[in-house]
C-alpha positions, 0 to 999 in steps of 0.5 A: 904482533899483539901479545896479549889476549883481548878480554871476552867481555867489556863494560863500555861505559866504564872503560870510556870514562877511564879512557881505556885501551884494548890492544891484543888478539882473539882466536878466530874460533871464538867467532863462529859466524865469521869463520862459517865459510872459511876453510879452517878456523885457524888464525886470530883477529888483532885489534887496537881499540880505544874507548873514551868520551866524545862529549856525552857519548862513550865511543869505541874507535880503532882498527881490527884486522884478521886473515881468513883462509877461504875458498877461491871461487875461481879455482876452488883452492885456498885463498888468504883474505885480509880483513881490516875494519875501521871501527867508530862506534857510539854507545847509546842506552836507548833508541831515543838517543840514536837521534842525537848521536853524531853522524860520524859514529855508528850506533850501538844500543847497549842493552846491558852494562857488560857486552861480549867483545867477541860478538861486537868484533865479529859483527864489525868483521862480517861487514868488511867480508868480500862478497866473493873470495878469489885470487887476483890471478888464478886459473878457473877450475875446469868444468868436468862433465860426467862420463855417463850419458843419461837417456831422456825418456820421450814419453812419460807414463800416463798417470790416468791409465790406471783409472782408465783400467778401473773404469773398464773393470767397472763397465764390465761388472755392470753388464 
């Protein structure tokens, strides 16, 4: 269990040069896109991250975990979905530098010196979300049809009938 909150922003280049470590938690309610389909926003993300230099590349590596409460798509009840993201990001300062980044690193283009850590972690966790949340074993929600019987009209009213009446009125006035 992590006891310290993670910072809201980080300076990746500075932390990598200092071989920084980030170990702590962040409330899930700071990640609106991640919890958009959740039953509630309770809970927290826990992360154990290291920043260091690999050659000339600043790298963020580590693990982030969370448990989300989502709706089971089989029984429509709440299901706890564990998430684990293995993070290995290489920071670059230009699009041209992406070509030189080692293949084992996921690229992250730095547009500013300081970046929001919540946004970075949120995007990494979204990538590991399951396509469909469901219990391993549960009963399917029964299909319930309504008791009302809707009568289907066989004949639809002719929209040109009004025109036919107008045409009849015009012929009568011409005579």
